DOPA-672546 format. One record per residue (C-alpha): residue in three letters; y, x, z. Coordinates in steps of 0.25 Angstrom, whole numbers, padded with zeros to 4 digits, always signed. Last residue first. Layout:
<sites>
ALAYXZ ...
</sites>
This chain:
<sites>
SER-0080-0345+0178 GLN-0085-0343+0163 LYS-0071-0337+0160 ASP-0070-0328+0171 ALA-0084-0322+0168 GLN-0080-0320+0153 LYS-0067-0313+0158 LYS-0075-0304+0167 ALA-0085-0301+0155 LYS-0073-0297+0146 ALA-0068-0288+0156 ARG-0081-0282+0159 ALA-0083-0280+0144 ILE-0070-0273+0142 ALA-0071-0264+0154 ALA-0085-0259+0148 ALA-0079-0258+0134 ILE-0068-0248+0140 ALA-0078-0241+0148 ALA-0087-0238+0135 LYS-0074-0234+0128 ARG-0071-0224+0138 PRO-0086-0219+0139 ASP-0087-0218+0123 VAL-0100-0224+0120 ALA-0113-0218+0115 PRO-0122-0230+0114 ALA-0130-0235+0126 PRO-0145-0236+0123 GLU-0150-0250+0127 ALA-0156-0250+0141 GLU-0144-0252+0148 THR-0142-0265+0141 VAL-0156-0269+0145 VAL-0153-0265+0159 ASN-0140-0273+0158 VAL-0147-0285+0153 ASP-0158-0284+0163 ILE-0148-0283+0175 ASP-0140-0294+0170 ALA-0152-0302+0169 THR-0157-0298+0183 ALA-0149-0308+0191 ASP-0154-0320+0183 PRO-0146-0332+0179 GLN-0155-0341+0171 ALA-0148-0348+0159 LEU-0136-0338+0159 LYS-0145-0326+0160 GLU-0154-0331+0150 SER-0143-0332+0140 ALA-0139-0318+0143 GLN-0154-0313+0141 LYS-0154-0320+0128 ALA-0141-0312+0123 LYS-0147-0299+0129 ALA-0159-0301+0120 ARG-0151-0304+0108 ALA-0143-0292+0111 ILE-0156-0283+0112 ALA-0161-0288+0099 ALA-0147-0284+0093 ALA-0148-0270+0099 ILE-0161-0269+0093 ALA-0158-0273+0080 ALA-0146-0263+0080 LYS-0155-0251+0084 ARG-0162-0254+0072 PRO-0151-0255+0063 ASP-0144-0241+0069 VAL-0132-0243+0076 ALA-0116-0238+0072 PRO-0109-0242+0084 THR-0102-0255+0087 PRO-0091-0252+0097 GLU-0093-0258+0111 ALA-0086-0268+0120 GLU-0075-0272+0110 THR-0085-0276+0099 ASP-0094-0283+0109 VAL-0085-0290+0117 ASN-0077-0295+0104 ALA-0091-0300+0099 ASP-0095-0306+0111 THR-0081-0313+0113 ASP-0082-0319+0098 THR-0096-0324+0101 ALA-0092-0330+0114 ALA-0083-0341+0111 ASP-0092-0352+0104 PRO-0106-0347+0110 LEU-0100-0350+0126 ALA-0112-0349+0134 VAL-0121-0340+0126 LYS-0108-0332+0121 GLU-0104-0331+0136 SER-0118-0326+0140 ALA-0117-0315+0129 GLN-0104-0311+0133 LYS-0109-0308+0147 ALA-0120-0301+0142 LYS-0112-0292+0133 ALA-0102-0289+0144 ARG-0115-0285+0153 ALA-0120-0276+0142 ILE-0106-0269+0141 ALA-0106-0265+0155 ALA-0120-0260+0155 ALA-0116-0251+0143 ILE-0104-0247+0151 ALA-0113-0243+0163 ALA-0123-0237+0154 LYS-0112-0228+0148 ARG-0108-0223+0162 PRO-0122-0220+0166 ASP-0125-0212+0153 VAL-0138-0217+0147 ALA-0151-0209+0145 PRO-0158-0214+0133 ILE-0168-0224+0134 PRO-0179-0222+0124 LYS-0182-0234+0115 THR-0195-0240+0117 GLU-0193-0251+0127 THR-0179-0254+0120 GLU-0186-0254+0106 VAL-0197-0263+0111 ASN-0187-0273+0117 ALA-0178-0273+0105 ALA-0190-0275+0096 GLU-0195-0286+0105 VAL-0181-0292+0105 ASN-0180-0291+0090 ALA-0194-0297+0087 GLU-0191-0307+0097 THR-0178-0310+0090 ASP-0184-0310+0076 ALA-0196-0319+0081 THR-0186-0330+0085 LEU-0185-0335+0098 ASP-0189-0350+0097 PRO-0199-0347+0108 GLN-0190-0348+0119 ALA-0198-0347+0133 LEU-0209-0337+0128 LYS-0197-0328+0122 GLU-0188-0330+0133 SER-0200-0325+0142 THR-0202-0314+0134 GLN-0188-0309+0134 LYS-0187-0310+0149 ALA-0199-0301+0150 LYS-0193-0292+0139 ALA-0180-0291+0147 ARG-0187-0288+0160 ALA-0195-0276+0154 ILE-0181-0271+0148 ALA-0176-0272+0162 ALA-0187-0264+0168 ALA-0186-0253+0158 ILE-0171-0252+0160 ALA-0173-0250+0175 ALA-0184-0240+0173 LYS-0175-0233+0163 ARG-0165-0232+0174 PRO-0174-0228+0185 ASP-0179-0215+0176 LYS-0191-0209+0183 GLU-0196-0222+0185 THR-0197-0225+0170 ALA-0206-0213+0166 ALA-0216-0217+0177 ASP-0215-0232+0173 ALA-0219-0230+0158 PRO-0233-0234+0162 ASN-0228-0247+0167 PRO-0234-0254+0179 PRO-0232-0269+0178 SER-0217-0274+0182 ASN-0215-0282+0195 ASP-0211-0270+0204 ALA-0204-0263+0193 GLY-0194-0275+0191 SER-0190-0274+0205 GLN-0187-0260+0204 VAL-0180-0261+0191 THR-0171-0272+0197 SER-0168-0263+0208 ALA-0164-0251+0199 THR-0155-0261+0190 ASN-0148-0266+0203 ALA-0144-0252+0207 GLN-0140-0248+0192 LYS-0132-0260+0192 ALA-0124-0257+0205 GLN-0121-0243+0200 GLN-0116-0248+0187 TYR-0107-0258+0193 ASP-0101-0248+0202 ARG-0098-0238+0190 ALA-0093-0249+0182 GLN-0083-0253+0193 GLN-0079-0238+0193 LYS-0076-0238+0178 LYS-0068-0251+0180 LEU-0059-0246+0190 GLU-0057-0232+0181 ARG-0053-0241+0170 GLN-0044-0249+0178 ALA-0037-0237+0183 ILE-0036-0231+0169 ILE-0030-0244+0163 ALA-0019-0245+0174 ASP-0016-0230+0172 ARG-0014-0233+0157 ASP-0006-0245+0160 LEU+0003-0238+0168 THR+0005-0227+0157 THR+0008-0238+0147 PRO+0018-0243+0156 GLU+0026-0229+0156 THR+0023-0226+0141 GLN+0033-0234+0136 ARG+0045-0231+0145 SER+0042-0217+0142 ALA+0042-0220+0127 THR+0056-0226+0128 LYS+0062-0215+0136 ALA+0056-0205+0126 LYS+0062-0212+0114 ILE+0076-0213+0120 LYS+0076-0198+0123 ALA+0072-0195+0108 LEU+0083-0205+0103 ALA+0093-0197+0112 ASP+0088-0183+0105 ALA+0089-0189+0091 VAL+0103-0193+0092 ALA+0107-0179+0099 SER+0099-0172+0087 ALA+0107-0181+0077 LYS+0120-0177+0083 GLY+0117-0162+0084 SER+0112-0161+0069 ALA+0124-0152+0064 GLN+0124-0144+0076 GLN+0108-0141+0075 GLN+0110-0138+0059 GLN+0121-0128+0062 ALA+0113-0122+0074 ARG+0101-0121+0064 ALA+0111-0114+0053 ALA+0115-0104+0064 ALA+0102-0100+0068 LEU+0098-0098+0053 GLN+0110-0089+0051 GLU+0106-0081+0063 ASN+0092-0080+0059 ARG+0096-0075+0044 GLN+0106-0066+0051 GLN+0095-0060+0060 ARG+0085-0059+0049 GLU+0097-0052+0040 LEU+0099-0042+0052 LYS+0084-0038+0053 GLU+0083-0036+0038 ARG+0094-0026+0039 GLU+0088-0019+0050 LEU+0074-0019+0043 ARG+0082-0013+0030 GLU+0090-0003+0038 ASN+0077+0001+0045 ARG+0071+0003+0032 ALA+0081+0011+0026 ASP+0082+0019+0038 PHE+0067+0023+0036 ARG+0068+0025+0021 ALA+0079+0035+0023 LYS+0071+0042+0034 ALA+0060+0042+0025 GLN+0069+0049+0014 GLU+0074+0058+0024 ALA+0060+0062+0028 LYS+0056+0064+0013 ILE+0069+0072+0011 ALA+0065+0081+0023 GLU+0052+0082+0020 GLN+0056+0087+0005 GLN+0065+0096+0011 GLN+0055+0102+0020 GLU+0045+0104+0009 ARG+0057+0110+0000 LEU+0059+0120+0012 GLU+0045+0124+0013 ALA+0044+0127-0001 LYS+0056+0135-0001 ALA+0051+0143+0011 VAL+0038+0146+0003 ARG+0046+0150-0009 TYR+0055+0159-0001 TYR+0044+0166+0007 GLN+0037+0169-0007 VAL+0050+0175-0012 LEU+0051+0184+0000 PRO+0038+0191-0003 ILE+0042+0202+0007 GLU+0039+0216+0000 SER+0046+0223+0011 PRO+0055+0231+0001 CYS+0060+0217-0004 VAL+0066+0220-0018 TYR+0056+0211-0026 ALA+0055+0200-0015 CYS+0071+0199-0016 ALA+0070+0197-0030 GLY+0059+0187-0031 CYS+0066+0177-0039 GLU+0064+0165-0030 ILE+0075+0158-0034 CYS+0081+0158-0020 ASP+0092+0147-0019 PHE+0082+0139-0012 LEU+0083+0148+0001 ASN+0097+0145+0002 TYR+0099+0153+0016 GLN+0104+0140+0023 GLN+0092+0133+0017 LEU+0083+0144+0023 LYS+0090+0144+0036 GLU+0088+0129+0038 VAL+0073+0129+0034 ASP+0069+0140+0043 GLN+0055+0142+0039 ALA+0054+0155+0048 LYS+0048+0163+0037 SER+0058+0156+0026 TYR+0070+0160+0036 TRP+0066+0175+0038 LEU+0064+0176+0022 LEU+0076+0168+0019 GLN+0084+0177+0027 GLN+0079+0190+0020 PRO+0081+0183+0006 LEU+0096+0181+0008 LEU+0101+0174-0004 SER+0110+0179-0015 ALA+0102+0171-0026 PRO+0099+0185-0034 CYS+0092+0190-0021 ALA+0092+0206-0024 ASP+0102+0209-0012 ALA+0096+0200-0002 CYS+0081+0204-0005 ALA+0087+0219-0003 SER+0092+0215+0010 CYS+0085+0227+0017 ARG+0080+0218+0029 ILE+0068+0226+0032 CYS+0058+0213+0030 ASP+0045+0215+0035 MET+0034+0217+0026 GLU+0026+0209+0017 HIS+0013+0216+0012 GLU+0013+0221-0002 ALA+0017+0213-0014 ALA+0009+0215-0027 PRO+0011+0226-0036 LEU+0017+0222-0050 GLU+0013+0233-0059 THR+0005+0241-0050 ALA-0004+0229-0047 THR-0006+0226-0062 PRO+0002+0215-0068 ALA-0003+0201-0073 LEU+0010+0193-0077 ILE+0011+0179-0082 CYS+0025+0175-0087 ASN+0034+0163-0091 THR+0026+0152-0084 THR+0036+0139-0081 LYS+0030+0130-0092 ILE+0015+0132-0087 VAL+0005+0143-0088 PRO-0008+0140-0082 ILE-0015+0145-0069 ASP-0030+0149-0073 LEU-0026+0163-0069 ARG-0027+0162-0053 PRO-0018+0165-0041 LEU-0006+0168-0049 THR+0004+0176-0044 PHE+0018+0172-0044 GLY+0031+0173-0053 MET+0045+0176-0048 MET+0046+0191-0049 PRO+0034+0196-0057 GLY+0037+0185-0067 GLY+0029+0173-0068 MET+0015+0170-0066 ILE+0008+0182-0059 ALA-0006+0187-0062 ARG-0011+0197-0052 GLN-0023+0207-0052 LYS-0028+0212-0039 PRO-0037+0220-0047 GLN-0034+0220-0062 SER-0036+0210-0073 SER-0034+0214-0088 PHE-0026+0204-0096 GLY-0025+0205-0110 CYS-0014+0197-0114 PHE-0022+0184-0118 ASP-0030+0185-0105 LEU-0018+0185-0098 LEU-0013+0172-0105 ASP-0026+0165-0103 ALA-0027+0168-0088 VAL-0014+0162-0086 PRO-0020+0149-0091 THR-0012+0142-0102 GLY-0007+0128-0098 LEU+0006+0130-0106 LEU+0003+0136-0119 ALA+0006+0151-0119 LEU+0016+0159-0128 VAL+0012+0174-0124 ASN+0022+0185-0120 GLN+0015+0198-0119 PRO+0007+0208-0111 GLN-0005+0213-0119 ASP-0015+0221-0111 LEU-0012+0214-0098 THR-0013+0220-0085 ASP+0000+0226-0085 GLY+0007+0213-0084 ALA+0013+0203-0094 VAL+0010+0189-0099 THR+0025+0182-0103 VAL+0023+0168-0105 ILE+0030+0160-0118 ARG+0028+0144-0116 SER+0020+0134-0121 ILE+0018+0118-0120 LEU+0034+0114-0119 PRO+0034+0103-0129 HIS+0036+0105-0143 ASP+0044+0094-0150 ASP+0049+0104-0160 LEU+0064+0104-0158 VAL+0065+0098-0146 ALA+0053+0103-0137 GLN+0054+0118-0145 ALA+0068+0119-0142 ILE+0066+0114-0126 ALA+0055+0125-0126 PHE+0064+0136-0130 VAL+0075+0132-0121 THR+0064+0133-0109 GLY+0060+0147-0113 VAL+0075+0151-0113 ASN+0077+0145-0098 GLN+0086+0136-0097 MET+0100+0135-0088 VAL+0110+0125-0086 ILE+0124+0127-0080 GLY+0135+0118-0076 ILE+0136+0122-0062 ASP+0127+0110-0056 LEU+0117+0113-0068 PRO+0115+0127-0062 ARG+0109+0120-0049 ARG+0114+0119-0035 GLY+0109+0123-0022 THR+0116+0135-0020 PRO+0128+0136-0030 VAL+0125+0142-0044 GLU+0133+0155-0046 THR+0142+0155-0058 GLY+0144+0169-0065 THR+0141+0163-0078 LEU+0130+0172-0085 LEU+0125+0179-0072 GLU+0127+0168-0063 ILE+0119+0158-0071 LEU+0108+0169-0072 GLN+0107+0171-0057 LYS+0106+0155-0055 GLU+0095+0153-0065 GLY+0087+0166-0062 GLY+0086+0174-0074 SER+0094+0185-0068 PRO+0083+0187-0058 TYR+0082+0200-0060 LYS+0092+0207-0068 THR+0092+0211-0083 PRO+0107+0209-0086 VAL+0111+0196-0093 ASN+0112+0196-0108 ARG+0120+0184-0113 VAL+0117+0175-0125 TRP+0128+0164-0128 TYR+0127+0151-0135 ASN+0141+0147-0135 ASP+0141+0144-0150 ARG+0128+0144-0156 GLN+0125+0153-0169 ASN+0123+0165-0160 SER+0111+0158-0154 ALA+0099+0163-0161 ALA+0104+0176-0163 SER+0108+0179-0149 MET+0095+0174-0144 ALA+0087+0184-0153 ALA+0096+0195-0148 THR+0094+0192-0133 ALA+0080+0191-0135 ILE+0079+0204-0142 PRO+0088+0211-0131 LYS+0079+0206-0119 ASP+0084+0216-0108 ASP+0098+0211-0106 GLU+0093+0198-0100 ILE+0096+0185-0108 ALA+0105+0173-0104 ILE+0108+0163-0115 LEU+0121+0156-0111 VAL+0124+0143-0118 ALA+0138+0138-0117 LYS+0147+0126-0114 PRO+0134+0118-0111 GLN+0131+0104-0121 LEU+0119+0102-0111 LEU+0109+0094-0122 ARG+0114+0100-0135 PHE+0115+0114-0128 LEU+0101+0112-0124 ILE+0096+0109-0137 ASP+0104+0121-0143 ILE+0097+0129-0132 GLY+0084+0125-0137 LYS+0089+0129-0151 VAL+0093+0143-0146 ILE+0078+0144-0140 THR+0073+0141-0154 THR+0080+0151-0161 ALA+0077+0163-0150 ALA+0062+0161-0152 GLU+0056+0174-0153 GLN+0065+0183-0145 MET+0069+0173-0136 LEU+0055+0169-0132 LEU+0051+0184-0131 ASP+0062+0185-0120 ASP+0059+0172-0113 ALA+0044+0177-0111 THR+0048+0191-0108 ILE+0043+0191-0092 TYR+0040+0205-0087 PRO+0050+0206-0077 GLU+0059+0193-0072 CYS+0073+0192-0079 GLU+0070+0182-0090 VAL+0084+0181-0095 ALA+0083+0170-0105 ASN+0089+0159-0097 ILE+0098+0150-0107 ILE+0110+0146-0100 LEU+0117+0133-0103 TYR+0131+0133-0098 ASP+0142+0123-0095 ILE+0134+0111-0094 THR+0141+0098-0090 LYS+0131+0089-0083 SER+0122+0079-0090 SER+0109+0086-0087 GLY+0098+0085-0096 VAL+0096+0100-0098 LYS+0090+0102-0084 LEU+0082+0089-0083 HIS+0076+0091-0097 THR+0072+0105-0093 PRO+0063+0100-0082 PHE+0064+0113-0072 GLY+0052+0123-0074 ALA+0058+0133-0064 GLY+0053+0146-0071 GLY+0060+0148-0084 MET+0052+0138-0092 GLY+0061+0126-0087 ALA+0053+0113-0091 ILE+0052+0107-0105 GLY+0041+0096-0106 ASN+0042+0091-0120 ASP+0046+0078-0115 HIS+0057+0083-0107 ILE+0064+0091-0118 ARG+0062+0079-0128 ASN+0068+0070-0118 LEU+0080+0079-0116 LEU+0083+0079-0131 THR+0081+0065-0133 LEU+0091+0063-0121 ASN+0100+0074-0127 ASP+0102+0066-0141 CYS+0095+0071-0153 THR+0102+0075-0165 THR+0104+0090-0164 PHE+0091+0091-0156 ASN+0083+0088-0168 LEU+0070+0083-0162 PRO+0056+0087-0165 GLN+0045+0076-0165 ARG+0030+0082-0162 LEU+0017+0074-0163 ARG+0006+0082-0155 TRP+0001+0095-0158 GLU-0013+0100-0161 ASP-0016+0113-0156 LEU-0030+0113-0162 GLY-0037+0121-0152 ASP-0043+0110-0143 PRO-0035+0115-0131 ALA-0041+0110-0117 LEU-0031+0106-0108 THR-0031+0105-0093 LEU-0020+0096-0086 THR-0015+0102-0072 ILE-0013+0095-0059 GLU-0010+0106-0049 PRO-0018+0116-0042 LEU-0011+0126-0033 ALA-0009+0139-0039 SER-0003+0144-0027 PRO+0007+0154-0035 HIS+0010+0142-0044 ALA+0004+0140-0058 SER-0005+0128-0054 SER-0020+0129-0053 HIS-0026+0117-0059 PRO-0028+0103-0053 GLY-0032+0091-0063 ILE-0032+0086-0077 SER-0044+0091-0086 ILE-0049+0092-0100 VAL-0035+0088-0108 HIS-0040+0090-0122 GLY-0033+0098-0133 SER-0020+0101-0140 THR-0010+0111-0136 PRO+0000+0114-0125 ALA-0002+0099-0120 HIS+0011+0094-0113 ILE+0018+0094-0101 PRO+0028+0084-0096 VAL+0041+0088-0087 THR+0043+0080-0075 MET+0056+0080-0066 ALA+0063+0068-0073 ASN+0050+0061-0071 ASP+0040+0053-0079 ALA+0037+0065-0088 ALA+0023+0062-0094 THR+0011+0072-0094 LEU+0003+0078-0105 ALA+0012+0077-0116 GLN+0007+0081-0130 GLY+0012+0095-0135 LYS-0001+0098-0141 LEU-0011+0087-0142 VAL-0019+0080-0131 ARG-0034+0076-0131 ASP-0037+0068-0119 GLY-0049+0071-0110 VAL-0043+0071-0097 ASN-0030+0062-0098 VAL-0017+0062-0104 LEU-0003+0058-0099 LEU-0002+0064-0086 GLN+0011+0060-0078 GLY+0021+0072-0076 ALA+0021+0083-0066 ILE+0034+0083-0057 GLY+0045+0094-0057 ILE+0047+0108-0058 HIS+0038+0112-0070 GLN+0023+0113-0075 ARG+0019+0100-0069 LEU+0006+0095-0076 PRO-0001+0108-0076 LEU-0006+0111-0089 TYR-0020+0120-0089 LEU-0023+0124-0104 ARG-0037+0127-0107 ASP-0044+0136-0117 PRO-0032+0144-0121 MET-0025+0143-0134 PRO-0021+0157-0139 LEU-0009+0163-0132 ARG+0003+0166-0142 ALA+0010+0179-0141 ILE+0025+0181-0140 PRO+0029+0194-0146 LYS+0029+0207-0139 ASN+0042+0215-0135 ASN+0045+0208-0122 THR+0031+0209-0116 GLN+0028+0222-0109 ASN+0042+0226-0110 LYS+0047+0215-0099 ARG+0043+0224-0088 SER+0057+0220-0082 PRO+0057+0230-0070 PRO+0064+0223-0058 HIS+0079+0222-0057 ILE+0083+0215-0045 GLY+0094+0204-0043 GLY+0105+0202-0033 HIS+0117+0193-0035 PHE+0120+0188-0048 ASP+0128+0194-0059 TRP+0139+0189-0070 LEU+0139+0190-0085 LYS+0151+0189-0095 GLY+0148+0186-0109 SER+0161+0182-0114 GLN+0157+0168-0115 ILE+0153+0168-0100 GLN+0167+0173-0096 GLU+0173+0163-0105 PHE+0165+0152-0098 LEU+0169+0157-0085 SER+0184+0157-0089 GLN+0191+0170-0092 MET+0203+0175-0084 
</sites>
């Protein structure tokens, strides 16, 4: 029994399930040479013309570009750059209608050709001496993507490291009207074979199968002649049947091998490339010619000259139709792609892209529009025609019900959207449109599920990280606690000694504080007793002063200031005391004429100052303290007169201890000195002539002196000291 390779080598063909035989209508264009379209006024170049991601722009508005210059950079494996089809200026970069049934706008570069068609610098390669990486980079850099309809990046498809059994060149072109690949093989078979040589160098397959439909005899002859010098390059004519050009269907036709569901041809050792893509690879490697143009079949009964046109990428569909003599009719449709898998264009400014192989402008009778959808009659014609062996009727029901599980169970994604089911449906149900919508929804749900899984994985990772950090913190805390416990155990003896010492110190301190507390209580009691004695003495003195003032007022002449003085008994007493002091000073001055003028002047000044100076309101407590201090000073002065040898130092000490010396104004200091001298004289007179009123007079004079602001606590202490010293002095005299 022959092996599979021997069967393929012998030319055996297999068949696939289903398929249809629509009218080919290829004779409008398959016998005419390829025409070259004049340079359009504007070229609209979408940044993404393939399956994948758009590249990063390399130019700005206003830049002049050369033919073949890269306009975008490929920074991703699924990114293919685009190039300038001719030299010119970039006039805008923004949204423009896309080559899609919805015509939704996408980012598009608008190029204004300058008519010079000036090329960039090109560097051809000799593929026989280049390594595979250099060849793949050249294919990628020149923007080669699948031109058979899907637009998959070619460098990824031919750069696999897997073992390849068969390289299949798809030149079937089974859809009606389309003859672009047919004319390409007729006119450029040699270049196509060179492109096959490059792919053979990259993939190292066992054999190359060039598949051509049996209704293309000229193309078959051209390819056979160009490849007859190569071993294992086999040209195969396949039956004219739609969709024999489908990837999985053609593999089954040529090799009898079925691609498993959800798998790719590469998984079974097969790589397939469109003949137009092979031609572009040859141009890119041999001539450094990027993918900037392609052959487009322009057909339909509304055209005067239907033909294949070599059009620059970015050319508006309207320019192609006008070039072929387009005459619009009522309800005119323009279809991009073939009648089976193409889509109606909502507008004619949509540009030609890398996957555009046909533009149809049929009349209403040539390709009638679909009638209103009717109910399914369950005839099973769709199932018989499906080349993927699916159940279109069930897929329709589940698509309408949006039953995701059932759609996946019935292998919705195996549908190649060939349109065979819709073509044979008597109810004119647009089955392919339902499948496309369901696929889009399924993809969206799958993406959401993937995102949810990723989010769940991130959430779980976060929880694990937090739990790990918590455990690490607990371990650190336990280690620190253990270290502290060890330190405490190591220093246990020292801590016991320290506790004992602390107890001893506490006992000693308590013993020392007990007598101190008793002494303080005794001092406080004595202080309170002295305060009460001072208050009693102050009350008695005030009563004595009032009686003295009254007696002096009876003997004194009338004074105009009496009205004001009577209102304040204290002021009246002070005034009477001052008057008596003046009288005594005058009598002393007469009795002792040796008193110096300076002393008299000082006394007079002190008297005048005392009379004229306003007497401020004095706190009774402060007045009592001042009176006590004055009596102490008087006693000290008397002691100084009686014992001049020992009194001087005592007076100084008493004065120093009794009251602190404040900062005094010079004028006030002179007055105070005069008053002190007067007090001394009065004290001497008191010793010579005892008089009961002298003490009152001195006290009154002392009270008349403005008392400085003294801390009550310090004043009380000073008064107590003064009384103690006076008592000691009196005991000494007695």
